[in-house]
Backbone as CSV, one residue per row, in Angstrom:
resi,resn,N_x,N_y,N_z,CA_x,CA_y,CA_z,C_x,C_y,C_z
1,MET,142.398,150.802,61.782,140.979,151.045,61.890,140.423,151.304,60.494
2,LEU,139.199,150.870,60.292,138.561,151.095,58.995,138.182,152.562,58.812
3,ASP,138.146,152.987,57.554,137.770,154.364,57.248,136.400,154.713,57.813
4,SER,135.458,153.781,57.740,134.103,154.049,58.240,134.090,154.231,59.761
5,ASP,134.928,153.467,60.463,135.019,153.617,61.917,135.609,154.974,62.287
6,LEU,136.662,155.358,61.588,137.283,156.656,61.863,136.358,157.799,61.479
7,ALA,135.611,157.640,60.406,134.655,158.683,60.003,133.632,158.900,61.110
8,ARG,133.146,157.806,61.680,132.182,157.909,62.774,132.809,158.622,63.974
9,ILE,134.051,158.247,64.305,134.743,158.867,65.441,134.966,160.352,65.198
10,TYR,135.365,160.689,63.973,135.688,162.086,63.649,134.461,162.920,63.285
11,GLY,133.284,162.271,63.222,132.056,163.006,62.968,131.879,163.483,61.541
12,VAL,132.362,162.695,60.582,132.196,163.030,59.168,131.693,161.791,58.433
13,GLU,131.207,161.975,57.215,130.813,160.838,56.397,132.062,160.156,55.866
14,THR,131.953,158.855,55.649,133.097,158.093,55.142,133.588,158.652,53.808
15,LYS,132.647,159.014,52.927,133.059,159.527,51.619,133.814,160.850,51.765
16,MET,133.440,161.670,52.753,134.147,162.941,52.972,135.559,162.677,53.506
17,LEU,135.683,161.706,54.398,136.993,161.340,54.924,137.889,160.853,53.789
18,ASN,137.355,159.963,52.951,138.158,159.424,51.848,138.521,160.496,50.822
19,ARG,137.635,161.440,50.594,137.969,162.554,49.685,139.115,163.382,50.250
20,ALA,139.062,163.664,51.538,140.128,164.441,52.176,141.462,163.694,52.088
21,VAL,141.401,162.386,52.257,142.619,161.580,52.155,143.171,161.638,50.734
22,LYS,142.297,161.475,49.742,142.753,161.482,48.345,143.346,162.828,47.943
23,ARG,142.825,163.909,48.525,143.401,165.238,48.240,144.765,165.408,48.896
24,ASN,145.073,164.559,49.872,146.324,164.676,50.632,147.082,163.355,50.670
25,LEU,147.131,162.645,49.561,147.735,161.315,49.529,149.191,161.298,49.994
26,SER,149.912,162.373,49.784,151.316,162.408,50.192,151.471,162.299,51.708
27,ARG,150.415,162.583,52.457,150.456,162.467,53.923,150.177,161.046,54.406
28,PHE,149.826,160.138,53.491,149.422,158.789,53.873,150.235,157.727,53.129
29,PRO,151.491,157.541,53.530,152.287,156.465,52.912,151.715,155.091,53.293
30,ASP,152.257,154.047,52.702,151.739,152.692,52.903,151.720,152.250,54.366
31,ASP,152.630,152.772,55.180,152.623,152.365,56.586,151.641,153.192,57.428
32,PHE,150.910,154.105,56.791,149.866,154.881,57.458,148.477,154.408,57.042
33,MET,148.370,153.913,55.805,147.062,153.570,55.252,147.235,152.596,54.087
34,PHE,146.268,151.686,53.950,146.228,150.799,52.780,144.779,150.435,52.519
35,GLN,144.534,149.936,51.330,143.171,149.544,50.962,143.062,148.029,51.015
36,LEU,141.958,147.541,51.591,141.736,146.103,51.658,141.496,145.538,50.266
37,THR,141.890,144.298,50.071,141.554,143.604,48.837,140.116,143.112,48.958
38,ALA,139.530,142.705,47.840,138.155,142.199,47.857,138.049,140.974,48.765
39,GLN,139.032,140.092,48.718,139.007,138.891,49.551,139.127,139.262,51.033
40,GLU,140.011,140.197,51.366,140.149,140.631,52.765,138.849,141.253,53.274
41,TRP,138.202,142.046,52.422,136.958,142.695,52.813,135.861,141.658,53.030
42,GLU,135.753,140.669,52.149,134.744,139.615,52.313,134.988,138.847,53.611
43,THR,136.240,138.538,53.899,136.577,137.823,55.133,136.221,138.663,56.351
44,LEU,136.542,139.937,56.308,136.245,140.830,57.427,134.740,140.967,57.617
45,LYS,134.006,141.112,56.533,132.545,141.227,56.634,131.951,139.976,57.253
46,TYR,132.486,138.842,56.898,132.005,137.585,57.467,132.247,137.573,58.978
47,GLN,133.408,138.061,59.398,133.758,138.062,60.816,132.909,139.042,61.619
48,ILE,132.538,140.163,61.009,131.766,141.163,61.749,130.270,141.050,61.491
49,GLY,129.865,140.100,60.654,128.444,139.823,60.466,127.757,140.639,59.401
50,THR,128.493,141.253,58.483,127.885,141.966,57.363,127.804,140.984,56.214
51,SER,126.602,140.726,55.715,126.446,139.647,54.746,126.300,140.111,53.302
52,THR,125.974,141.365,53.063,125.740,141.810,51.701,127.070,142.039,50.986
53,PRO,127.318,141.326,49.887,128.573,141.510,49.161,128.694,142.929,48.599
54,LEU,129.916,143.373,48.397,130.190,144.712,47.891,129.490,144.952,46.555
55,GLU,129.524,143.961,45.652,128.914,144.134,44.336,127.404,144.331,44.460
56,ALA,126.774,143.554,45.352,125.329,143.659,45.527,124.951,144.994,46.136
57,GLN,125.789,145.515,47.023,125.495,146.804,47.634,125.468,147.903,46.589
58,SER,126.435,147.888,45.695,126.523,148.971,44.716,125.511,148.808,43.586
59,ALA,125.120,147.558,43.283,124.208,147.345,42.162,122.744,147.364,42.577
60,SER,122.478,147.135,43.863,121.097,146.937,44.291,120.278,148.205,44.373
61,SER,120.919,149.334,44.608,120.116,150.535,44.786,120.969,151.777,44.599
62,ASN,120.298,152.896,44.609,121.000,154.168,44.512,121.163,154.822,45.881
63,TRP,120.792,154.138,46.930,120.845,154.736,48.258,121.787,153.959,49.163
64,GLY,122.801,154.562,49.604,123.679,153.995,50.619,124.423,152.750,50.211
65,GLY,125.184,152.248,51.149,125.989,151.072,50.891,127.373,151.451,50.425
66,ARG,128.285,150.571,50.635,129.680,150.799,50.301,129.909,150.489,48.827
67,ARG,130.547,151.385,48.104,130.796,151.184,46.680,132.263,150.958,46.352
68,THR,133.111,151.171,47.339,134.543,150.951,47.146,135.072,150.120,48.305
69,LEU,136.197,149.489,48.079,136.825,148.729,49.156,137.312,149.700,50.220
70,PRO,137.201,149.324,51.489,137.562,150.244,52.562,139.070,150.443,52.693
71,TYR,139.409,151.602,53.212,140.786,151.891,53.572,140.965,151.548,55.040
72,VAL,142.164,151.110,55.381,142.510,150.793,56.759,143.647,151.725,57.158
73,PHE,143.537,152.288,58.351,144.521,153.247,58.830,145.252,152.703,60.049
74,THR,146.564,152.866,60.051,147.347,152.531,61.234,147.195,153.677,62.225
75,GLU,147.816,153.539,63.379,147.701,154.604,64.372,148.240,155.922,63.821
76,HIS,149.298,155.866,63.034,149.863,157.094,62.468,148.921,157.716,61.443
77,GLY,148.294,156.851,60.650,147.329,157.349,59.674,146.103,157.945,60.341
78,ALA,145.664,157.326,61.428,144.506,157.848,62.158,144.806,159.232,62.727
79,VAL,146.008,159.410,63.209,146.399,160.725,63.740,146.528,161.742,62.609
80,MET,147.081,161.314,61.478,147.247,162.217,60.345,145.887,162.715,59.850
81,LEU,144.863,161.897,59.985,143.528,162.315,59.552,143.071,163.589,60.255
82,ALA,143.467,163.761,61.501,143.056,164.960,62.241,143.579,166.218,61.564
83,SER,144.790,166.170,61.050,145.335,167.354,60.387,144.678,167.569,59.026
84,VAL,144.246,166.486,58.394,143.593,166.589,57.096,142.157,167.082,57.264
85,LEU,141.462,166.556,58.260,140.076,166.954,58.487,139.990,168.302,59.189
86,ASN,140.905,168.548,60.114,141.080,169.853,60.747,139.809,170.433,61.368
87,SER,139.083,169.605,62.091,137.943,170.099,62.854,138.222,169.839,64.330
88,GLN,137.538,170.535,65.209,137.749,170.338,66.640,137.417,168.900,67.050
89,GLN,136.350,168.348,66.479,135.982,166.974,66.809,137.060,166.012,66.324
90,ALA,137.618,166.261,65.149,138.672,165.396,64.621,139.913,165.461,65.503
91,ILE,140.266,166.647,65.948,141.443,166.800,66.808,141.219,166.084,68.140
92,ALA,140.069,166.305,68.763,139.758,165.649,70.037,139.728,164.134,69.875
93,ALA,139.129,163.677,68.787,139.037,162.246,68.550,140.411,161.643,68.286
94,SER,141.276,162.356,67.577,142.605,161.818,67.290,143.408,161.641,68.569
95,ILE,143.209,162.529,69.522,143.884,162.384,70.813,143.427,161.092,71.486
96,GLU,142.135,160.816,71.433,141.607,159.584,72.013,142.114,158.359,71.259
97,VAL,142.191,158.459,69.943,142.705,157.344,69.137,144.145,157.039,69.537
98,VAL,144.948,158.080,69.689,146.342,157.885,70.106,146.383,157.200,71.470
99,ARG,145.538,157.621,72.386,145.507,157.010,73.723,145.130,155.533,73.644
100,VAL,144.191,155.202,72.777,143.802,153.802,72.617,144.966,152.982,72.075
101,PHE,145.649,153.494,71.065,146.785,152.760,70.504,147.912,152.616,71.530
102,ILE,148.135,153.632,72.324,149.153,153.553,73.376,148.776,152.457,74.369
103,LYS,147.506,152.418,74.778,147.041,151.399,75.719,147.191,150.001,75.120
104,LEU,146.843,149.847,73.847,147.012,148.552,73.187,148.473,148.122,73.187
105,ARG,149.345,149.050,72.887,150.774,148.746,72.863,151.255,148.346,74.260
106,GLU,150.771,149.035,75.283,151.138,148.686,76.662,150.651,147.284,77.011
107,LEU,149.413,146.965,76.628,148.877,145.636,76.909,149.681,144.549,76.209
108,LEU,150.040,144.797,74.962,150.854,143.824,74.232,152.210,143.656,74.893
109,SER,152.787,144.760,75.328,154.085,144.709,76.001,153.977,143.930,77.298
110,GLU,152.929,144.193,78.082,152.728,143.466,79.340,152.562,141.977,79.079
111,ASN,151.830,141.631,78.030,151.644,140.220,77.706,152.961,139.572,77.316
112,LYS,153.812,140.291,76.603,155.101,139.727,76.214,155.987,139.523,77.431
113,ILE,155.942,140.472,78.369,156.720,140.336,79.599,156.221,139.127,80.384
114,LEU,154.897,139.006,80.500,154.310,137.872,81.209,154.662,136.565,80.514
115,GLU,154.575,136.544,79.206,154.922,135.345,78.440,156.376,134.952,78.684
116,LYS,157.258,135.935,78.717,158.682,135.678,78.954,158.901,135.110,80.355
117,LYS,158.200,135.677,81.352,158.345,135.182,82.727,157.844,133.751,82.846
118,ILE,156.728,133.458,82.201,156.193,132.092,82.228,157.188,131.133,81.584
119,GLN,157.755,131.539,80.465,158.731,130.692,79.785,159.944,130.449,80.670
120,GLU,160.410,131.501,81.362,161.548,131.348,82.274,161.216,130.373,83.394
121,LEU,160.002,130.461,83.942,159.595,129.529,84.991,159.511,128.109,84.455
122,GLU,158.955,127.960,83.253,158.879,126.627,82.658,160.273,126.054,82.450
123,ASP,161.192,126.887,81.954,162.558,126.429,81.738,163.220,126.038,83.059
124,LYS,162.954,126.831,84.080,163.591,126.616,85.380,163.012,125.402,86.098
125,PHE,161.690,125.205,86.010,161.040,124.181,86.796,160.473,123.023,85.976
126,ASP,160.768,122.980,84.716,160.176,121.959,83.865,160.478,120.552,84.361
127,TYR,161.733,120.302,84.732,162.094,118.969,85.194,161.383,118.643,86.503
128,LYS,161.166,119.633,87.366,160.470,119.401,88.633,158.997,119.098,88.382
129,ILE,158.400,119.816,87.447,156.995,119.579,87.101,156.842,118.180,86.523
130,GLU,157.788,117.779,85.700,157.748,116.431,85.130,157.837,115.391,86.241
131,ASP,158.673,115.631,87.247,158.771,114.713,88.385,157.445,114.638,89.137
132,ILE,156.774,115.781,89.271,155.483,115.813,89.951,154.464,114.989,89.166
133,TYR,154.445,115.148,87.841,153.535,114.361,87.012,153.817,112.863,87.147
134,LYS,155.081,112.503,87.163,155.442,111.087,87.319,154.951,110.555,88.664
135,ALA,155.137,111.353,89.706,154.694,110.934,91.040,153.176,110.770,91.075
136,ILE,152.453,111.702,90.468,150.997,111.615,90.439,150.559,110.370,89.673
137,ARG,151.190,110.121,88.532,150.850,108.920,87.753,151.116,107.653,88.567
138,TYR,152.255,107.645,89.264,152.605,106.493,90.087,151.557,106.280,91.175
139,LEU,151.193,107.369,91.844,150.195,107.276,92.907,148.849,106.820,92.362
140,MET,148.503,107.291,91.178,147.227,106.893,90.584,147.217,105.404,90.277
141,THR,148.315,104.904,89.711,148.349,103.475,89.389,148.461,102.647,90.655
142,THR,149.263,103.103,91.596,149.397,102.390,92.869,148.079,102.406,93.607
143,ASN,147.425,103.542,93.627,146.146,103.691,94.303,145.084,102.804,93.658
144,SER,145.104,102.696,92.340,144.108,101.855,91.662,144.334,100.387,91.998
145,HIS,145.617,99.963,92.163,145.900,98.584,92.560,145.395,98.333,93.979
146,ILE,145.595,99.316,94.846,145.147,99.186,96.237,143.631,99.118,96.283
147,THR,142.968,99.993,95.528,141.503,100.005,95.486,140.984,98.674,94.972
148,THR,141.608,98.145,93.923,141.193,96.854,93.362,141.377,95.739,94.394
149,ALA,142.511,95.775,95.090,142.783,94.764,96.099,141.765,94.840,97.231
150,LYS,141.420,96.063,97.642,140.447,96.222,98.726,139.084,95.678,98.308
151,LYS,138.717,95.895,97.053,137.418,95.408,96.572,137.388,93.889,96.617
152,GLY,138.519,93.255,96.305,138.596,91.800,96.333,138.501,91.242,97.727
153,VAL,138.954,92.011,98.739,138.960,91.560,100.111,137.557,91.526,100.682
154,LYS,136.714,92.461,100.266,135.356,92.547,100.799,134.632,91.351,100.489
């Protein structure tokens, strides 16, 4: 999740969240948090519909806008933020974040199980399905010959 999204969830400003993280960098190893590259950020902004480039945001005015590349937090980093921010809203929100990540993991697991079952069925019945396709093709060509012949008879 982006730092700005987590800041909104935890009820703090993004700059305050990032300051708290920088004061506690030892709690955020690379598998908990990383910073997007300029190219990744531009691609992400394009996907989410934000059109103002980072440079233009920082140079255009003294009010608002992102001046640094965003940080991205994994589920572990999002949970660690609650201990760094240490507010009741942050703690409550981190519990919800954990629940969301658990649900995502369950959905991915269910999809993998379903994918495996489909593959097993394809492996088991592939030759039968191919026979069905051949029969349908045969019937279609045979049927078209019959239809053509009937038209000639009229």
